[in-house]
PDB file with one MODEL, atoms N, CA, C and O in Angstrom:
MODEL        1
ATOM      1  N   MET A   1       9.956 -38.469 -52.548  1.00  0.00           N
ATOM      2  CA  MET A   1       8.759 -38.244 -51.757  1.00  0.00           C
ATOM      3  C   MET A   1       9.045 -37.166 -50.720  1.00  0.00           C
ATOM      4  O   MET A   1      10.090 -37.167 -50.069  1.00  0.00           O
ATOM      5  N   VAL A   2       8.114 -36.267 -50.583  1.00  0.00           N
ATOM      6  CA  VAL A   2       8.233 -35.193 -49.604  1.00  0.00           C
ATOM      7  C   VAL A   2       7.074 -35.320 -48.623  1.00  0.00           C
ATOM      8  O   VAL A   2       5.916 -35.445 -49.022  1.00  0.00           O
ATOM      9  N   ARG A   3       7.399 -35.286 -47.358  1.00  0.00           N
ATOM     10  CA  ARG A   3       6.347 -35.326 -46.336  1.00  0.00           C
ATOM     11  C   ARG A   3       5.907 -33.898 -46.054  1.00  0.00           C
ATOM     12  O   ARG A   3       6.705 -33.069 -45.617  1.00  0.00           O
ATOM     13  N   THR A   4       4.657 -33.622 -46.301  1.00  0.00           N
ATOM     14  CA  THR A   4       4.108 -32.289 -46.089  1.00  0.00           C
ATOM     15  C   THR A   4       3.305 -32.281 -44.798  1.00  0.00           C
ATOM     16  O   THR A   4       2.439 -33.135 -44.608  1.00  0.00           O
ATOM     17  N   PRO A   5       3.577 -31.329 -43.902  1.00  0.00           N
ATOM     18  CA  PRO A   5       2.763 -31.241 -42.689  1.00  0.00           C
ATOM     19  C   PRO A   5       1.287 -31.063 -43.066  1.00  0.00           C
ATOM     20  O   PRO A   5       0.951 -30.270 -43.945  1.00  0.00           O
ATOM     21  N   GLU A   6       0.435 -31.796 -42.402  1.00  0.00           N
ATOM     22  CA  GLU A   6      -0.991 -31.786 -42.720  1.00  0.00           C
ATOM     23  C   GLU A   6      -1.580 -30.377 -42.731  1.00  0.00           C
ATOM     24  O   GLU A   6      -2.392 -30.049 -43.596  1.00  0.00           O
ATOM     25  N   LYS A   7      -1.178 -29.550 -41.779  1.00  0.00           N
ATOM     26  CA  LYS A   7      -1.732 -28.196 -41.685  1.00  0.00           C
ATOM     27  C   LYS A   7      -1.248 -27.288 -42.813  1.00  0.00           C
ATOM     28  O   LYS A   7      -1.849 -26.241 -43.051  1.00  0.00           O
ATOM     29  N   GLN A   8      -0.178 -27.663 -43.511  1.00  0.00           N
ATOM     30  CA  GLN A   8       0.362 -26.841 -44.596  1.00  0.00           C
ATOM     31  C   GLN A   8      -0.013 -27.367 -45.979  1.00  0.00           C
ATOM     32  O   GLN A   8       0.148 -26.665 -46.978  1.00  0.00           O
ATOM     33  N   TYR A   9      -0.509 -28.591 -46.035  1.00  0.00           N
ATOM     34  CA  TYR A   9      -0.770 -29.238 -47.319  1.00  0.00           C
ATOM     35  C   TYR A   9      -1.663 -28.397 -48.231  1.00  0.00           C
ATOM     36  O   TYR A   9      -1.320 -28.174 -49.392  1.00  0.00           O
ATOM     37  N   LEU A  10      -2.787 -27.935 -47.726  1.00  0.00           N
ATOM     38  CA  LEU A  10      -3.732 -27.201 -48.561  1.00  0.00           C
ATOM     39  C   LEU A  10      -3.109 -25.928 -49.129  1.00  0.00           C
ATOM     40  O   LEU A  10      -3.367 -25.572 -50.279  1.00  0.00           O
ATOM     41  N   HIS A  11      -2.301 -25.248 -48.342  1.00  0.00           N
ATOM     42  CA  HIS A  11      -1.626 -24.039 -48.834  1.00  0.00           C
ATOM     43  C   HIS A  11      -0.730 -24.377 -50.021  1.00  0.00           C
ATOM     44  O   HIS A  11      -0.805 -23.728 -51.065  1.00  0.00           O
ATOM     45  N   TYR A  12       0.120 -25.393 -49.862  1.00  0.00           N
ATOM     46  CA  TYR A  12       1.029 -25.782 -50.941  1.00  0.00           C
ATOM     47  C   TYR A  12       0.259 -26.274 -52.161  1.00  0.00           C
ATOM     48  O   TYR A  12       0.621 -25.956 -53.294  1.00  0.00           O
ATOM     49  N   LYS A  13      -0.789 -27.037 -51.938  1.00  0.00           N
ATOM     50  CA  LYS A  13      -1.599 -27.557 -53.044  1.00  0.00           C
ATOM     51  C   LYS A  13      -2.245 -26.418 -53.814  1.00  0.00           C
ATOM     52  O   LYS A  13      -2.275 -26.446 -55.044  1.00  0.00           O
ATOM     53  N   ASN A  14      -2.760 -25.421 -53.113  1.00  0.00           N
ATOM     54  CA  ASN A  14      -3.366 -24.264 -53.781  1.00  0.00           C
ATOM     55  C   ASN A  14      -2.342 -23.486 -54.594  1.00  0.00           C
ATOM     56  O   ASN A  14      -2.634 -23.056 -55.710  1.00  0.00           O
ATOM     57  N   GLU A  15      -1.148 -23.301 -54.047  1.00  0.00           N
ATOM     58  CA  GLU A  15      -0.085 -22.608 -54.787  1.00  0.00           C
ATOM     59  C   GLU A  15       0.284 -23.385 -56.049  1.00  0.00           C
ATOM     60  O   GLU A  15       0.452 -22.800 -57.119  1.00  0.00           O
ATOM     61  N   ALA A  16       0.409 -24.698 -55.919  1.00  0.00           N
ATOM     62  CA  ALA A  16       0.733 -25.543 -57.073  1.00  0.00           C
ATOM     63  C   ALA A  16      -0.365 -25.437 -58.127  1.00  0.00           C
ATOM     64  O   ALA A  16      -0.073 -25.293 -59.314  1.00  0.00           O
ATOM     65  N   ASP A  17      -1.611 -25.507 -57.704  1.00  0.00           N
ATOM     66  CA  ASP A  17      -2.733 -25.414 -58.637  1.00  0.00           C
ATOM     67  C   ASP A  17      -2.744 -24.074 -59.360  1.00  0.00           C
ATOM     68  O   ASP A  17      -3.026 -24.017 -60.557  1.00  0.00           O
ATOM     69  N   THR A  18      -2.439 -23.003 -58.646  1.00  0.00           N
ATOM     70  CA  THR A  18      -2.402 -21.678 -59.251  1.00  0.00           C
ATOM     71  C   THR A  18      -1.383 -21.613 -60.385  1.00  0.00           C
ATOM     72  O   THR A  18      -1.611 -20.955 -61.401  1.00  0.00           O
ATOM     73  N   LEU A  19      -0.264 -22.299 -60.201  1.00  0.00           N
ATOM     74  CA  LEU A  19       0.784 -22.318 -61.227  1.00  0.00           C
ATOM     75  C   LEU A  19       0.542 -23.378 -62.296  1.00  0.00           C
ATOM     76  O   LEU A  19       1.250 -23.415 -63.302  1.00  0.00           O
ATOM     77  N   GLY A  20      -0.440 -24.231 -62.088  1.00  0.00           N
ATOM     78  CA  GLY A  20      -0.702 -25.309 -63.037  1.00  0.00           C
ATOM     79  C   GLY A  20       0.266 -26.466 -62.906  1.00  0.00           C
ATOM     80  O   GLY A  20       0.519 -27.186 -63.872  1.00  0.00           O
ATOM     81  N   LEU A  21       0.813 -26.648 -61.696  1.00  0.00           N
ATOM     82  CA  LEU A  21       1.785 -27.709 -61.445  1.00  0.00           C
ATOM     83  C   LEU A  21       1.197 -28.755 -60.518  1.00  0.00           C
ATOM     84  O   LEU A  21       0.300 -28.470 -59.725  1.00  0.00           O
ATOM     85  N   ASP A  22       1.719 -29.978 -60.630  1.00  0.00           N
ATOM     86  CA  ASP A  22       1.378 -30.947 -59.598  1.00  0.00           C
ATOM     87  C   ASP A  22       2.263 -30.637 -58.394  1.00  0.00           C
ATOM     88  O   ASP A  22       3.227 -29.880 -58.504  1.00  0.00           O
ATOM     89  N   LEU A  23       1.941 -31.210 -57.275  1.00  0.00           N
ATOM     90  CA  LEU A  23       2.627 -30.862 -56.033  1.00  0.00           C
ATOM     91  C   LEU A  23       4.119 -31.175 -56.080  1.00  0.00           C
ATOM     92  O   LEU A  23       4.924 -30.396 -55.568  1.00  0.00           O
ATOM     93  N   CYS A  24       4.500 -32.289 -56.677  1.00  0.00           N
ATOM     94  CA  CYS A  24       5.927 -32.644 -56.758  1.00  0.00           C
ATOM     95  C   CYS A  24       6.709 -31.605 -57.557  1.00  0.00           C
ATOM     96  O   CYS A  24       7.791 -31.186 -57.145  1.00  0.00           O
ATOM     97  N   ASP A  25       6.161 -31.191 -58.701  1.00  0.00           N
ATOM     98  CA  ASP A  25       6.842 -30.178 -59.508  1.00  0.00           C
ATOM     99  C   ASP A  25       6.871 -28.833 -58.785  1.00  0.00           C
ATOM    100  O   ASP A  25       7.830 -28.074 -58.925  1.00  0.00           O
ATOM    101  N   TYR A  26       5.834 -28.540 -58.018  1.00  0.00           N
ATOM    102  CA  TYR A  26       5.818 -27.303 -57.241  1.00  0.00           C
ATOM    103  C   TYR A  26       6.970 -27.283 -56.237  1.00  0.00           C
ATOM    104  O   TYR A  26       7.639 -26.262 -56.077  1.00  0.00           O
ATOM    105  N   TYR A  27       7.200 -28.403 -55.564  1.00  0.00           N
ATOM    106  CA  TYR A  27       8.312 -28.467 -54.613  1.00  0.00           C
ATOM    107  C   TYR A  27       9.648 -28.239 -55.317  1.00  0.00           C
ATOM    108  O   TYR A  27      10.510 -27.535 -54.792  1.00  0.00           O
ATOM    109  N   VAL A  28       9.826 -28.827 -56.497  1.00  0.00           N
ATOM    110  CA  VAL A  28      11.064 -28.627 -57.261  1.00  0.00           C
ATOM    111  C   VAL A  28      11.195 -27.154 -57.650  1.00  0.00           C
ATOM    112  O   VAL A  28      12.279 -26.579 -57.555  1.00  0.00           O
ATOM    113  N   TYR A  29      10.106 -26.556 -58.080  1.00  0.00           N
ATOM    114  CA  TYR A  29      10.086 -25.143 -58.451  1.00  0.00           C
ATOM    115  C   TYR A  29      10.501 -24.253 -57.271  1.00  0.00           C
ATOM    116  O   TYR A  29      11.350 -23.373 -57.417  1.00  0.00           O
ATOM    117  N   VAL A  30       9.898 -24.492 -56.114  1.00  0.00           N
ATOM    118  CA  VAL A  30      10.202 -23.687 -54.924  1.00  0.00           C
ATOM    119  C   VAL A  30      11.667 -23.850 -54.513  1.00  0.00           C
ATOM    120  O   VAL A  30      12.327 -22.873 -54.160  1.00  0.00           O
ATOM    121  N   MET A  31      12.169 -25.074 -54.560  1.00  0.00           N
ATOM    122  CA  MET A  31      13.574 -25.313 -54.189  1.00  0.00           C
ATOM    123  C   MET A  31      14.513 -24.598 -55.157  1.00  0.00           C
ATOM    124  O   MET A  31      15.503 -24.003 -54.733  1.00  0.00           O
ATOM    125  N   ALA A  32      14.213 -24.652 -56.444  1.00  0.00           N
ATOM    126  CA  ALA A  32      15.050 -23.968 -57.430  1.00  0.00           C
ATOM    127  C   ALA A  32      15.053 -22.465 -57.172  1.00  0.00           C
ATOM    128  O   ALA A  32      16.107 -21.830 -57.190  1.00  0.00           O
ATOM    129  N   MET A  33      13.873 -21.899 -56.931  1.00  0.00           N
ATOM    130  CA  MET A  33      13.788 -20.459 -56.658  1.00  0.00           C
ATOM    131  C   MET A  33      14.558 -20.109 -55.382  1.00  0.00           C
ATOM    132  O   MET A  33      15.309 -19.134 -55.361  1.00  0.00           O
ATOM    133  N   HIS A  34      14.379 -20.882 -54.343  1.00  0.00           N
ATOM    134  CA  HIS A  34      15.023 -20.610 -53.059  1.00  0.00           C
ATOM    135  C   HIS A  34      16.549 -20.645 -53.170  1.00  0.00           C
ATOM    136  O   HIS A  34      17.244 -19.823 -52.573  1.00  0.00           O
ATOM    137  N   HIS A  35      17.049 -21.591 -53.928  1.00  0.00           N
ATOM    138  CA  HIS A  35      18.501 -21.764 -54.047  1.00  0.00           C
ATOM    139  C   HIS A  35      19.086 -21.035 -55.252  1.00  0.00           C
ATOM    140  O   HIS A  35      20.252 -21.227 -55.598  1.00  0.00           O
ATOM    141  N   GLU A  36      18.263 -20.193 -55.889  1.00  0.00           N
ATOM    142  CA  GLU A  36      18.698 -19.410 -57.048  1.00  0.00           C
ATOM    143  C   GLU A  36      19.299 -20.296 -58.135  1.00  0.00           C
ATOM    144  O   GLU A  36      20.342 -19.985 -58.711  1.00  0.00           O
ATOM    145  N   LEU A  37      18.614 -21.411 -58.401  1.00  0.00           N
ATOM    146  CA  LEU A  37      19.006 -22.346 -59.452  1.00  0.00           C
ATOM    147  C   LEU A  37      18.031 -22.211 -60.617  1.00  0.00           C
ATOM    148  O   LEU A  37      16.926 -21.693 -60.450  1.00  0.00           O
ATOM    149  N   PRO A  38      18.436 -22.672 -61.788  1.00  0.00           N
ATOM    150  CA  PRO A  38      17.518 -22.598 -62.927  1.00  0.00           C
ATOM    151  C   PRO A  38      16.268 -23.448 -62.685  1.00  0.00           C
ATOM    152  O   PRO A  38      16.328 -24.525 -62.092  1.00  0.00           O
ATOM    153  N   ILE A  39      15.155 -22.937 -63.154  1.00  0.00           N
ATOM    154  CA  ILE A  39      13.914 -23.694 -63.083  1.00  0.00           C
ATOM    155  C   ILE A  39      13.973 -24.749 -64.189  1.00  0.00           C
ATOM    156  O   ILE A  39      14.224 -24.401 -65.343  1.00  0.00           O
ATOM    157  N   PRO A  40      13.752 -26.017 -63.873  1.00  0.00           N
ATOM    158  CA  PRO A  40      13.827 -27.061 -64.891  1.00  0.00           C
ATOM    159  C   PRO A  40      12.901 -26.768 -66.082  1.00  0.00           C
ATOM    160  O   PRO A  40      11.806 -26.230 -65.920  1.00  0.00           O
ATOM    161  N   HIS A  41      13.366 -27.134 -67.267  1.00  0.00           N
ATOM    162  CA  HIS A  41      12.612 -26.839 -68.493  1.00  0.00           C
ATOM    163  C   HIS A  41      11.210 -27.434 -68.469  1.00  0.00           C
ATOM    164  O   HIS A  41      10.275 -26.823 -68.988  1.00  0.00           O
ATOM    165  N   TYR A  42      11.047 -28.611 -67.879  1.00  0.00           N
ATOM    166  CA  TYR A  42       9.723 -29.239 -67.869  1.00  0.00           C
ATOM    167  C   TYR A  42       8.745 -28.482 -66.982  1.00  0.00           C
ATOM    168  O   TYR A  42       7.532 -28.639 -67.122  1.00  0.00           O
ATOM    169  N   ILE A  43       9.260 -27.664 -66.075  1.00  0.00           N
ATOM    170  CA  ILE A  43       8.391 -26.803 -65.268  1.00  0.00           C
ATOM    171  C   ILE A  43       8.180 -25.476 -65.990  1.00  0.00           C
ATOM    172  O   ILE A  43       7.063 -24.959 -66.020  1.00  0.00           O
ATOM    173  N   GLN A  44       9.233 -24.926 -66.567  1.00  0.00           N
ATOM    174  CA  GLN A  44       9.104 -23.681 -67.332  1.00  0.00           C
ATOM    175  C   GLN A  44       8.056 -23.817 -68.424  1.00  0.00           C
ATOM    176  O   GLN A  44       7.308 -22.878 -68.696  1.00  0.00           O
ATOM    177  N   ASP A  45       8.003 -24.986 -69.050  1.00  0.00           N
ATOM    178  CA  ASP A  45       7.054 -25.213 -70.141  1.00  0.00           C
ATOM    179  C   ASP A  45       5.604 -25.224 -69.663  1.00  0.00           C
ATOM    180  O   ASP A  45       4.687 -25.082 -70.473  1.00  0.00           O
ATOM    181  N   ARG A  46       5.390 -25.389 -68.378  1.00  0.00           N
ATOM    182  CA  ARG A  46       4.026 -25.527 -67.850  1.00  0.00           C
ATOM    183  C   ARG A  46       3.478 -24.262 -67.201  1.00  0.00           C
ATOM    184  O   ARG A  46       2.271 -24.163 -66.977  1.00  0.00           O
ATOM    185  N   ILE A  47       4.342 -23.290 -66.894  1.00  0.00           N
ATOM    186  CA  ILE A  47       3.839 -22.090 -66.220  1.00  0.00           C
ATOM    187  C   ILE A  47       4.182 -20.835 -67.013  1.00  0.00           C
ATOM    188  O   ILE A  47       5.142 -20.814 -67.783  1.00  0.00           O
ATOM    189  N   ASP A  48       3.395 -19.810 -66.816  1.00  0.00           N
ATOM    190  CA  ASP A  48       3.594 -18.511 -67.440  1.00  0.00           C
ATOM    191  C   ASP A  48       4.788 -17.833 -66.767  1.00  0.00           C
ATOM    192  O   ASP A  48       4.840 -17.763 -65.539  1.00  0.00           O
ATOM    193  N   PRO A  49       5.753 -17.329 -67.556  1.00  0.00           N
ATOM    194  CA  PRO A  49       6.922 -16.672 -66.946  1.00  0.00           C
ATOM    195  C   PRO A  49       6.562 -15.553 -65.966  1.00  0.00           C
ATOM    196  O   PRO A  49       7.332 -15.278 -65.045  1.00  0.00           O
ATOM    197  N   ALA A  50       5.425 -14.915 -66.142  1.00  0.00           N
ATOM    198  CA  ALA A  50       5.003 -13.855 -65.220  1.00  0.00           C
ATOM    199  C   ALA A  50       4.691 -14.412 -63.837  1.00  0.00           C
ATOM    200  O   ALA A  50       4.618 -13.655 -62.869  1.00  0.00           O
ATOM    201  N   GLN A  51       4.506 -15.733 -63.730  1.00  0.00           N
ATOM    202  CA  GLN A  51       4.179 -16.349 -62.447  1.00  0.00           C
ATOM    203  C   GLN A  51       5.399 -16.962 -61.770  1.00  0.00           C
ATOM    204  O   GLN A  51       5.248 -17.618 -60.739  1.00  0.00           O
ATOM    205  N   TYR A  52       6.601 -16.774 -62.309  1.00  0.00           N
ATOM    206  CA  TYR A  52       7.793 -17.406 -61.746  1.00  0.00           C
ATOM    207  C   TYR A  52       8.064 -16.990 -60.309  1.00  0.00           C
ATOM    208  O   TYR A  52       8.650 -17.755 -59.543  1.00  0.00           O
ATOM    209  N   LYS A  53       7.647 -15.799 -59.938  1.00  0.00           N
ATOM    210  CA  LYS A  53       7.889 -15.361 -58.565  1.00  0.00           C
ATOM    211  C   LYS A  53       6.806 -15.921 -57.663  1.00  0.00           C
ATOM    212  O   LYS A  53       5.627 -15.918 -58.016  1.00  0.00           O
ATOM    213  N   LEU A  54       7.210 -16.400 -56.503  1.00  0.00           N
ATOM    214  CA  LEU A  54       6.249 -16.958 -55.553  1.00  0.00           C
ATOM    215  C   LEU A  54       5.246 -15.895 -55.139  1.00  0.00           C
ATOM    216  O   LEU A  54       5.600 -14.737 -54.916  1.00  0.00           O
ATOM    217  N   GLY A  55       4.019 -16.297 -55.042  1.00  0.00           N
ATOM    218  CA  GLY A  55       2.965 -15.386 -54.620  1.00  0.00           C
ATOM    219  C   GLY A  55       2.462 -14.479 -55.721  1.00  0.00           C
ATOM    220  O   GLY A  55       1.663 -13.579 -55.461  1.00  0.00           O
ATOM    221  N   ALA A  56       2.913 -14.697 -56.952  1.00  0.00           N
ATOM    222  CA  ALA A  56       2.475 -13.845 -58.068  1.00  0.00           C
ATOM    223  C   ALA A  56       1.035 -14.133 -58.428  1.00  0.00           C
ATOM    224  O   ALA A  56       0.493 -13.514 -59.344  1.00  0.00           O
TER     225      ALA A  56
ENDMDL
END
């Protein structure tokens, strides 16, 4: 469980929706990108590789 600040929730939710991810998977995706780790296969299967970069 991740506690999201109320004022930031909508931003994160919109980013997750844009990628076609639920919020939990979005957090895993962002952490993997931030730490230069592989994106888990179950997330790769759900998003277009062209969208792997944040803000794409």
